[in-house]
C-alpha positions as CSV (number, residue, x, y, z in Angstrom):
1,M,-0.2,0.0,0.5
2,F,2.8,3.1,0.7
3,K,4.8,0.7,-1.8
4,D,5.9,4.2,-3.9
5,V,5.8,6.6,-1.6
6,A,9.3,8.2,-2.1
7,F,8.8,11.5,-0.2
8,G,11.6,11.1,3.0
9,Q,13.6,8.7,0.0
10,Y,17.1,9.2,-1.0
11,Y,17.9,8.0,-4.4
12,P,22.4,7.8,-4.1
13,T,24.2,8.6,-7.1
14,R,26.9,11.5,-8.4
15,S,25.1,13.7,-9.9
16,P,25.9,17.3,-10.1
17,V,22.9,17.8,-8.3
18,H,23.5,15.5,-5.3
19,R,26.6,17.6,-5.1
20,L,24.6,21.0,-4.6
21,D,24.9,23.3,-1.3
22,A,21.8,21.2,1.1
23,R,21.5,25.3,2.0
24,V,21.2,26.5,-1.9
25,K,19.4,23.5,-2.9
26,L,16.6,24.0,0.6
27,L,16.3,27.6,-0.2
28,L,15.7,27.0,-4.6
29,T,13.4,24.6,-3.3
30,L,11.8,27.6,-1.5
31,A,12.2,29.4,-4.2
32,Y,10.8,26.7,-6.8
33,V,7.2,26.3,-4.4
34,V,6.5,30.2,-4.2
35,G,6.9,30.1,-7.7
36,M,4.5,27.5,-8.7
37,F,1.4,30.2,-7.0
38,F,2.6,33.0,-9.9
39,I,1.8,31.3,-12.4
40,K,-1.6,32.5,-14.4
41,S,-0.6,30.4,-18.2
42,Y,0.1,27.4,-20.1
43,F,3.4,28.7,-21.0
44,G,4.4,29.0,-17.4
45,F,3.7,25.6,-16.5
46,I,5.6,24.2,-19.3
47,L,8.2,26.4,-18.2
48,M,8.3,25.2,-14.4
49,A,8.1,21.2,-15.9
50,A,10.8,22.0,-18.5
51,L,13.3,23.2,-15.3
52,L,11.2,20.0,-13.5
53,V,12.6,17.5,-16.4
54,F,16.4,19.3,-16.7
55,T,16.7,19.0,-12.9
56,V,15.8,14.7,-13.3
57,I,18.2,14.4,-16.0
58,V,20.8,16.0,-14.3
59,A,20.1,14.7,-11.5
60,R,20.3,10.9,-12.7
61,L,17.0,10.2,-11.3
62,P,14.7,7.5,-12.7
63,I,11.8,9.0,-13.6
64,L,9.2,6.7,-11.5
65,S,10.9,7.5,-8.3
66,V,9.8,10.7,-9.0
67,L,6.3,10.6,-9.9
68,R,5.9,7.8,-7.0
69,S,5.2,11.1,-5.3
70,V,2.4,12.0,-6.7
71,R,0.7,8.5,-6.5
72,G,-0.1,9.4,-2.8
73,V,-1.7,11.9,-2.2
74,M,-3.3,11.1,-6.1
75,L,-6.2,10.8,-4.3
76,I,-7.2,14.2,-2.7
77,V,-5.9,16.0,-6.6
78,L,-8.8,14.1,-8.0
79,I,-11.4,14.6,-5.4
80,T,-10.1,18.6,-6.1
81,A,-10.2,19.0,-9.3
82,I,-13.4,17.0,-10.3
83,L,-14.7,19.8,-7.2
84,N,-14.0,22.6,-9.7
85,L,-14.5,21.3,-12.7
86,F,-17.9,21.0,-11.8
87,L,-18.3,23.6,-9.2
88,V,-17.0,26.5,-10.9
89,K,-19.7,28.4,-13.4
90,D,-17.7,30.9,-15.2
91,G,-17.3,30.9,-18.5
92,E,-18.7,29.6,-21.9
93,V,-20.9,26.1,-21.0
94,L,-19.6,23.2,-22.2
95,V,-21.7,20.3,-21.1
96,H,-24.4,21.3,-19.4
97,W,-27.3,17.4,-18.4
98,R,-29.8,18.1,-15.2
99,F,-28.1,19.8,-12.6
100,I,-23.7,18.9,-14.0
101,T,-22.4,22.0,-15.9
102,I,-19.3,22.2,-17.3
103,T,-18.0,25.4,-18.3
104,S,-14.6,26.8,-20.1
105,N,-13.5,28.7,-17.2
106,G,-14.0,25.2,-15.2
107,V,-11.8,23.0,-16.9
108,H,-8.5,25.3,-17.4
109,L,-8.7,26.4,-13.9
110,T,-9.1,22.4,-12.9
111,I,-5.6,21.8,-15.6
112,K,-4.3,24.4,-13.5
113,M,-4.9,23.0,-10.5
114,V,-3.5,19.7,-11.5
115,L,-0.7,20.8,-13.7
116,R,-0.2,23.2,-9.8
117,L,-0.2,20.4,-7.8
118,V,1.7,18.0,-9.5
119,L,5.0,20.0,-9.8
120,L,4.4,21.4,-6.5
121,I,4.4,17.6,-4.7
122,S,7.7,16.7,-7.7
123,G,9.7,19.5,-6.9
124,A,9.5,19.0,-3.1
125,S,10.3,15.1,-4.0
126,L,14.0,16.2,-5.2
127,L,14.9,17.5,-2.5
128,S,15.0,14.2,-0.3
129,L,15.8,12.3,-3.7
130,T,19.2,14.3,-3.9
131,T,19.6,15.5,-0.4
132,T,20.6,12.9,2.8
133,P,19.0,13.8,6.0
134,V,22.1,14.9,7.6
135,E,22.6,17.2,4.7
136,I,19.0,18.7,5.2
137,A,20.1,19.0,8.9
138,D,22.8,20.4,8.6
139,G,21.6,23.2,6.2
140,L,19.0,23.6,8.0
141,E,21.0,24.7,11.4
142,S,23.4,27.1,8.6
143,L,20.5,29.1,7.4
144,M,18.3,29.4,10.8
145,S,21.6,29.9,12.6
146,P,20.8,33.8,12.9
147,L,18.5,32.6,15.1
148,K,20.2,31.9,17.5
149,L,21.2,35.2,19.0
150,I,17.5,35.8,20.4
151,K,17.7,31.8,22.1
152,V,16.6,29.7,20.1
153,P,17.9,25.9,19.7
154,V,18.2,25.7,16.7
155,R,20.8,22.5,16.9
156,D,18.0,20.9,18.8
157,I,14.8,22.3,15.9
158,A,17.9,20.8,13.5
159,M,18.2,17.6,14.7
160,I,14.2,17.1,15.2
161,M,13.9,17.7,11.7
162,S,17.0,15.3,10.4
163,I,15.3,12.2,12.4
164,A,11.3,12.5,11.4
165,L,12.7,12.9,8.2
166,R,14.9,9.2,8.6
167,F,12.3,7.7,9.5
168,I,9.4,7.9,7.4
169,P,11.1,5.7,5.4
170,T,11.6,3.2,8.3
171,L,7.6,3.8,9.4
172,F,6.2,3.2,5.8
173,E,8.3,0.4,5.5
174,E,6.8,-1.1,9.0
175,T,3.4,-0.4,7.8
176,N,3.9,-2.9,4.8
177,K,4.6,-5.3,7.0
178,L,2.1,-4.5,9.1
179,I,-0.7,-4.0,6.6
180,A,0.7,-7.8,5.3
181,A,0.6,-10.3,8.8
182,Q,-2.9,-8.1,8.8
183,K,-3.9,-10.2,5.5
184,A,-2.1,-12.8,6.2
185,R,-4.0,-13.3,9.3
186,G,-7.5,-12.5,7.1
187,A,-8.1,-9.0,7.6
188,A,-9.2,-7.3,4.0
189,F,-8.4,-3.7,3.7
190,D,-9.1,-3.2,-0.6
191,S,-13.1,-4.9,-0.3
192,G,-16.1,-4.5,2.2
193,S,-17.7,-1.0,3.3
194,L,-15.9,2.6,4.5
195,F,-16.1,1.5,7.9
196,A,-14.6,-1.3,7.8
197,R,-11.8,-0.6,5.8
198,I,-11.7,1.5,8.7
199,R,-11.8,-0.6,11.4
200,A,-9.2,-3.1,9.3
201,M,-7.1,0.2,10.0
202,V,-6.8,-0.1,13.3
203,S,-5.0,-3.6,13.3
204,V,-2.6,-1.9,11.8
205,L,-2.7,1.9,13.3
206,I,-2.6,0.5,17.2
207,P,0.5,-1.6,16.6
208,L,2.2,1.4,14.9
209,I,1.5,3.5,17.2
210,V,3.5,1.1,20.2
211,N,5.9,0.4,18.3
212,S,7.1,4.1,17.1
213,F,6.9,5.2,20.4
214,R,10.0,2.5,20.8
215,R,12.0,3.3,18.6
216,A,12.0,6.6,19.9
217,D,13.0,4.8,23.1
218,E,15.5,3.4,21.7
219,L,16.9,6.0,20.2
220,A,17.1,8.3,23.3
221,F,18.7,5.1,25.2
222,A,21.2,4.7,22.3
223,M,22.0,8.9,21.9
224,D,21.8,8.8,26.0
225,A,24.4,5.8,25.8
226,R,26.8,8.3,23.5
227,C,26.7,11.1,25.4
228,Y,25.1,13.0,22.7
229,N,24.0,16.5,23.0
230,A,23.0,18.9,20.2
231,T,23.0,21.9,22.6
232,D,26.9,22.0,22.7
233,K,29.3,23.0,20.6
234,R,29.8,20.9,17.7
235,T,32.4,19.7,14.8
236,K,31.4,19.0,11.2
237,Y,32.8,15.9,9.5
238,K,32.0,17.7,6.0
239,R,31.8,21.5,6.1
240,M,29.4,22.8,3.5
241,T,31.1,25.4,0.9
242,L,29.7,27.5,-1.6
243,R,30.9,26.5,-5.7
244,F,30.6,27.9,-8.9
245,A,28.2,24.8,-9.5
246,D,25.9,26.2,-6.5
247,L,26.0,29.6,-8.7
248,I,24.7,28.1,-11.9
249,A,21.5,26.2,-10.0
250,A,20.8,29.4,-8.6
251,L,20.4,31.1,-11.6
252,L,18.9,28.8,-13.2
253,V,16.8,28.7,-11.3
254,L,15.9,32.2,-10.0
255,G,16.2,33.7,-13.9
256,T,13.3,30.8,-14.9
257,I,10.9,32.2,-12.1
258,V,11.5,35.6,-13.1
259,V,10.2,34.6,-16.5
260,V,6.5,33.1,-14.8
261,L,6.8,36.8,-12.7
262,L,7.3,38.2,-15.8
263,D,5.0,36.6,-17.9
264,R,1.9,37.0,-14.7
265,Y,2.2,41.0,-14.5
266,Y,3.8,42.5,-17.1
267,F,4.0,40.6,-20.4
268,A,0.6,38.2,-19.8
269,S,-0.2,38.8,-23.6
270,V,2.7,36.9,-24.5
271,G,1.2,34.4,-22.0
272,I,-2.3,34.4,-23.2
273,Y,-0.7,34.4,-27.5
274,M,1.6,31.1,-25.9
275,D,-1.6,29.1,-24.9
276,K,-3.8,29.7,-28.4
277,L,-0.3,28.8,-30.3
278,I,-0.1,26.2,-28.8
279,F,-3.9,24.9,-27.3
280,G,-5.4,25.9,-30.8
281,G,-8.8,26.6,-29.7
282,L,-8.5,25.3,-26.5
283,V,-7.5,28.5,-24.5
């Protein structure tokens, strides 16, 4: 059931994207996510999709590893798309049957919403696929270091996030084992009514929560036995340094976002023209 969840998993390979500074990847991922909400035309979506595909190719990632991150939320995407398709009444009426009305604006809003969600989730998953949890924690700690001036426990926060990211794949793997064990005992997760499926999931959730607390206790004892203290001044095995490749990556991502912003606020007519050129009579 949770085999294809890609979030939190690291795909090891020697690629230029993997070697980028973790701080740069964190900031560029944030810029990418924010930039997605400023897209207005299909031209902007094509630009961001091209950037995403280019990054996947340079990172030498299997495209299926990126698409797995979308499968986990596909049900939410479909429900939201259906609601937008049937509830938006503005624009030219394309289909009208009894109480069902589908308009041109509803179709375009649905397509753009689906594209936005798919690109958002796929782009965010690249961070975990190309960056280890330790690198993410170190990058967050470095970016939040100014907060130390106001006594914010930056090291503790970074360590908590690192442990959380590290245990996401472990919890999914344990969930799959529990589901397989319950199926062997006759539990039905894919058939029956909705309430029957919910009752079947209870037999998985309870032992999963118990095992999670047990793992947390074991990790706490192990860290305590090794005299670990995140608040003390600690040295790092690898020091993060900015390189020329980080500058190139930043210019590429920020340049794409600038074009998206220009398309939205200054050259909207160009985006509309490109949409008509690409999609013909659909726009």
